[in-house]
TIVEX-30103 format. One record per residue (C-alpha): y, x, z; residue in one letter. Coordinates in pm, 1 decimal. Layout:
# residues N
+----------+----------+----------+--------+
|    north |     east |       up | residu |
+----------+----------+----------+--------+
|        Y |        X |        Z |      A |
...
+----------+----------+----------+--------+
# end
This chain:
# residues 58
+----------+----------+----------+--------+
|    north |     east |       up | residu |
+----------+----------+----------+--------+
|   -581.3 |   -156.2 |    265.5 |      M |
|   -217.1 |     18.7 |    252.1 |      A |
|   -141.0 |    279.2 |    494.2 |      Q |
|    223.3 |    306.4 |    616.2 |      Q |
|    382.3 |    664.4 |    632.0 |      I |
|    653.7 |    718.9 |    899.9 |      A |
|    942.6 |    893.5 |    724.7 |      V |
|   1249.7 |    913.2 |    939.5 |      S |
|   1597.7 |    852.3 |    806.6 |      G |
|   1496.4 |    651.1 |    510.4 |      I |
|   1581.1 |    263.6 |    474.0 |      E |
|   1281.3 |     84.8 |    413.0 |      G |
|    917.9 |    187.9 |    435.4 |      K |
|    671.4 |    419.5 |    252.9 |      L |
|    284.5 |    344.8 |    216.7 |      E |
|     -4.6 |    474.6 |      6.0 |      V |
|   -235.9 |    196.2 |   -124.2 |      N |
|   -610.3 |    177.5 |   -196.5 |      E |
|   -538.8 |    354.3 |   -524.8 |      D |
|   -344.8 |    636.8 |   -410.0 |      G |
|     -2.5 |    503.7 |   -538.0 |      E |
|    284.2 |    569.0 |   -316.2 |      L |
|    499.7 |    260.0 |   -280.6 |      I |
|    849.9 |    273.0 |   -121.1 |      Y |
|    979.3 |    -60.2 |    -50.2 |      A |
|   1370.8 |    -41.8 |      4.8 |      K |
|   1385.5 |   -424.5 |     56.1 |      S |
|   1154.6 |   -734.5 |    -28.8 |      G |
|   1285.1 |   -737.0 |   -379.4 |      L |
|   1357.8 |   -350.8 |   -462.5 |      E |
|   1017.3 |   -136.3 |   -486.1 |      T |
|    940.0 |    218.4 |   -625.8 |      E |
|    595.8 |    338.1 |   -716.2 |      V |
|    614.8 |    735.3 |   -686.9 |      L |
|    362.2 |   1020.7 |   -709.7 |      T |
|    291.2 |   1216.2 |   -447.7 |      A |
|    522.6 |   1513.5 |   -584.3 |      D |
|    806.3 |   1277.6 |   -638.5 |      E |
|    747.0 |   1141.4 |   -289.3 |      A |
|    753.2 |   1515.2 |   -137.4 |      I |
|   1076.7 |   1623.9 |   -338.0 |      R |
|   1266.7 |   1333.4 |   -225.8 |      R |
|   1141.0 |   1331.2 |    166.9 |      W |
|   1029.8 |   1684.4 |    230.0 |      P |
|   1007.4 |   1656.6 |    596.2 |      A |
|    721.3 |   1408.9 |    535.4 |      A |
|    531.1 |   1630.2 |    321.6 |      A |
|    247.7 |   1679.4 |    543.1 |      S |
|    205.4 |   1316.8 |    659.3 |      D |
|    206.4 |   1212.9 |    285.6 |      I |
|    -64.0 |   1455.6 |    220.3 |      R |
|   -263.2 |   1347.7 |    511.7 |      R |
|   -230.1 |    979.2 |    408.5 |      A |
|   -357.9 |   1068.7 |     53.2 |      L |
|   -646.4 |   1283.2 |    213.5 |      K |
|   -794.8 |    993.1 |    421.1 |      I |
|   -846.2 |    790.9 |     85.6 |      L |
|  -1075.3 |   1071.3 |    -51.3 |      D |
+----------+----------+----------+--------+
# end
């Protein structure tokens, strides 16, 4: 089950899926798969939330 990560100031949503992939959905038609490092560089304020969501999968 995917876990949504709250990131203030972004349009769309960021989730981590069961495989540890970070999925950024800008809209229903536009999505990106990011590594943890890419997501943290893009949204540094959410770094601890991203790491926490990935740790839960372990």
